Structures are given as C-alpha cells and as structure tokens.
N, C-alpha and C positions, 0 to 999 in steps of 0.2 A: 416573736418568730413567725407569726402567721403571714406576714407580708415579705418575708425573705425567701429566696430560692434555696434549694438544697445545696447548690454550690456555695452560696454565702454562708450557710450554716455549718457545713462539714468542717470539722476540726483539721487544721493544717498538719497535725501530726500524722495523719494517714499517709503522708508521703515520706515519713521517716521509717527507718528500718524497725519493725516490731521486734520485741523480745521473743525468742524462741524457747520453747520447753519441749525437749525431744522425749518421745514415748516409745522406747525401744521394744517394750512388751506388745506394742500394737503394730509393729512393722509387718508388712506383707511382702516377704521375699526381699527383693532389692528396693522396694518402695518403703520409704521411711515415714513414720507416723510422728506427728508433733501437734503441739498447740502453739499459737502465737497470740500475743497481746492484741486486743482490739479496744475500741472506745468504750468508756464506762456506760453501764446501763443502770439507771435508777441509782446512781451514786456508787455502784459496786464495780470492782474490777472484772473485766470479762476476757475470755480467750476463745478463739475459734479452733476447732479441731481440723486438721488437714492431713493429706498424704502428699508427699513430694517425691519425685523421682528425677534423677539426673543421669543421663546415659554417659558412659565412659567416653572420653574424647581427649585428644591432646590440645584441643582449643576450645574457647568458650562456645557454648551451643545456644541456639535460639530456644525460646520457651513459650509455653501456653498457660494461661489461667483458665481453668475449667469450672464453669458455673453450672450447678445442678438445677433442676426444675423444682417447682413447688412440691414440698413434701419430701424432697430428695435428701441427699447426705453426701459426704465425701466418698468418692469412688476410686479405690486404688486400681481397679481394672482399667478405668478411663486413663489414669496416669500412665499405666504400662503401655497402652495403645500408642500414646504420643512418644513415650520413651523409645519404643521399638521403631519409630519413624525418625529418631535422632534428635528429638526435642526433649528438654526438660519440661516438667509440668507440675502443677499444684492443683488439687481439687479440695475444696474446703467445705465444711458443713456451715450453712448460713442460717440454721434454725436452732443453734444451741445444743447440738447433739454430738456424741462420740459413739463409735461402734463398740461392739464386744470384741473379745480377743481374736475372733476369726474374721474381723472386718465387716461384720453384719450387724444389723439393727441400728436403732436410734435411741441412745441413752442420754438423758439429761445429766449434766455434770455441774459441779459447784461453781464453775465460772461461766455458765451459760448466759447468753444474751437473750433477746426476745425470740419467741417462736412466731412464725407467720400465722396470722389468724384470718382465714378467709381471703377475700380480695379487698384489701385496704380497710378491713374492719377496725383498725386502730387509728384511722384518720383523725379522730377527735383528740387523740393524745397529743401532748407536746412532741414535736418532730424527733427530739432526741430519744423518745421512748417508742418510736415507730419501727416496726421490722424493716421497712424499705430503707430507712436511714442507715440502720446497722448492716443490712445486707450490702448496700453500696460501699460503705466504708470498709467492711471486712474484705471485699473483693480488691479495693484499691490497696489495702494494706498487704494482701497476699501478693499483689504485683510488686509492691515496695520490697517485700521479703525476697522475691525472686531476683529483683534488680540488684539486690545487695551481694549476691553470691558470685564469687569470682569465677565459678565454672559456667556461668550464664552470661550471654552477650545482652546487656541491659538495653541495647538499642534494637533488639529483635525479639520483643515480647509481644505476643498477641493474646486475644481472648476469644472464647467461644462458649456458647451455653445452649442448653436444651430447655424448651418450654419456658417457664418463668425465668430460667437462666439466660434465655435468649433475650428477653425483655431487659433483664438486668445488664447483660452484656452490651446491649445498645445504649442503655442509659450511662453506664460507666464509660463507654467509648466517647461519649459527649463531655465527660467531665475530666477524664485522665488522659491528657494529651500525650503522655509518654507511650501509650499503647500503639503498636503497629498493626 
C-alpha cells in the first residue's frame, strides 16, 4: 500500500449509506445524537459518534458536513447554528469519542476508531491504521448518510471545517466529487 494514493486505498463502501444507531439519551434539544458505521480499525467494527439536525421544511433542505479541529469533538452547538440558517448539518467525532449526557467531554467507547496522535505520528503504520485514513473516510461516510435522507437535497451538500478540520475539508473536497 505504500505506493498507492489515499484515493486508491479508500474502501468504496464509504459512498454507501452507513448503518445508523440512534442515541436518544444523548440528544441535545432538537439535535439528534447517533453513531454510524465506519470502516473497520485493526479488524474490529467501528462507529463514529455524531450530532445531526434537520430544520423543519416542506421541501428538501441543503446540508453541511461540519469537521472539527484537532483534539475536537462532535459539536451540537455548531449543528444548531446551521439549522437556524435553514441547513441540515452533521458534526461527527473523528477521534473515537462520544460526549457525556450533557453533550460535553470526550469519552472513548467500545466502537472507537483511532485517535489522532500528534501530527502524522502514525505515518509508519499501514494506511488502514492511520488516523487520517479514518478521519477522511468518516467524513465521506457522514456525507453519504446526509445524502441518503429524504429531508435533505443530496445535490446541495457542502463541507466546512476549523483548524485541522479545514485541512480535512480541503482533502475530502478533492476526493468526494459529490460535495458542493
């Protein structure tokens, strides 16, 4: 795999609708909490925690994939900002965490994928064990999840990120041609 690009290696299932596991005990008002299936890590099933919000509308709404920075988490507050603007939005944890019941903190869970270790400190590992590989695939799978929902206009989904999330958003924009 050392001579292949990330695009060549990424599993094509990232464009399929991932399985959703709703977490109603972690909902934050109208923002719903969930886990969605992601690519395996070291041979084990993994799931990403996320918040999703969809504003009420009589037609399909545009949506945003919200990518946190390094050391970040899923932010329900960020989802609400976009919902208030008329967009559906999803914010996922890319470091294998879930929040506590108040939507705060970063707690490892039984389906966690890799955590980010420094700046590419996992570069010597096989690519399928590197954080960047999983972060990119988790983001594309979040996009696939949004695109599968009838309340969302799949042709009007964008992406934005902060700090490391900006780097990841730029990378994903070059891989996932569905983004607008």
